[in-house]
N, C-alpha and C positions, 0 to 999 in steps of 0.2 A: 539534679531531681529535676528541677523545672526545666534546663534545658536539656532534658533525654528527653522528657515530653513533648520539649517542641520539635526535636527531630523526626520522635514517629508522629507527631501531626504531618511534617513538612513530604514526607513516605510514604504514606496513605491519602493526600491531596490526588495523585493520579488514578487514586481507585474510585473515590468517592466521587470522581466525575462521571463516571458510570454508575453511581447506584440507581438502583430502579431499569436496570437490563443488565441480563447477566451478558459479557462482552468478555471473550479469548481473546481479543482483536490486542497487542500494545497499544496500553491506555494512548498513551503519545499520537503514536501515527494517527487510533481512534479520534484524538480531536483533534486532527490537524485536517487542514483546507486545500493543505500545498501537494500537488503532484508528487507520489516521495514511490522509494521502493527499498524494503527493508529484506533483508535478508537475516536468519540465522538472530536474529536482535540488533543484529545492526545497517546501519540508515548506508546503502550504499550508492543513492539519489537521491536528488531532493534539485526540484526544475525552479528553477529560476526565469521567469516571465522575461523579462528585458535581454536575453540574448539565449535562451530556450529554443525548444521548436516542438509542439507536440502533434501526435497524427494519431488516425484510428480507420481503418480497417472494415464494416459491418459484418460485407459478407465474410470476413476471413475472423472476425472474431477479436480481431486487435489493437492494442495499443503501444503507443511505442512516444518515447520522447527521449530528447537530444541534444546534445547543443552541436552547433552547424557544422562542425566534422566527424561529428561521430565518435570520438575520442569518446565520451561521458554518453550511456544510452542506457538506455531499458525497452524492450520487447515485452510483451505478455498477450501469449495465443490462449483463448479460450477454447474450450468446446463446445459452449454455446452462450451467448448475451446474457452479460449481467441482467438482472429484469427485477427484482425484488430481494429485500430484507429476507434471511434464511435460507435463499438461496443457493447450494451446492453445485460446482464444477472442477471440471480438470481442466489444467492450463500448464502450457510448456513456459518457462521464463527464460530470456537472455540479459545479462545486461553485460556494461565492458564500459573501464576505465584507460586510460592508458593503452595500453596497446595488450591488455590481459582483458579476453573475454572470458564467461563464465555460462553456464546452463544446467536450468536444476526442468527433467522434465516428468510430467504425470503428476503433478501438485495437488493435492483436492483442496476445493478454496471453498470457504462460504463468503455469502457478503454478508459485510456486519451490519453496513450502512448503504443504503441510497436516497440519493439526496434532487430536489428537483432539477436543479441546476447540468445536471449529469454524471455526478461528481458519483464515485464507487467506492464503496471500501472495500479491499475481501482480503482476505485472512486465512494461509496454512499452520492451521496448531500446529500438524507433527514435524513440520520443519522452521517454524517458526517467522515463516514470511509471508506480505503483507504490500501490498499496495493501496495505493490511491488513484488510480483511475480518470478520465472524464471518455464518455459518450459524446465524441462534436457531431453536430448535425451536418 
């Protein structure tokens, strides 16, 4: 009985972290401040500051992250620049690993979180796709 209660408590911890605010986004991604891309609930890209590069094009409303030879990358091109929490926008997402490149077009994202450092948390509930991106100056 005590072991079951312990397991239940551990399972509920990610949900408790977002109490007070209704968030649809995957709790692990929501609590992270690492640039990343999650597709259909699976993390497909995680940024490493020491070995990877970030790109941002304001006029194209495009976020990019990749390793040096582009064998691991993602590109998100938005219909509008994310500006505030609760904002909805559409975006095309392209990502690759090795020689495999995938694309999802016309996804509707919600800006779940926006902080003062330029980090933006985007979530598409229907596709279970989310990203943490950074607006660079």
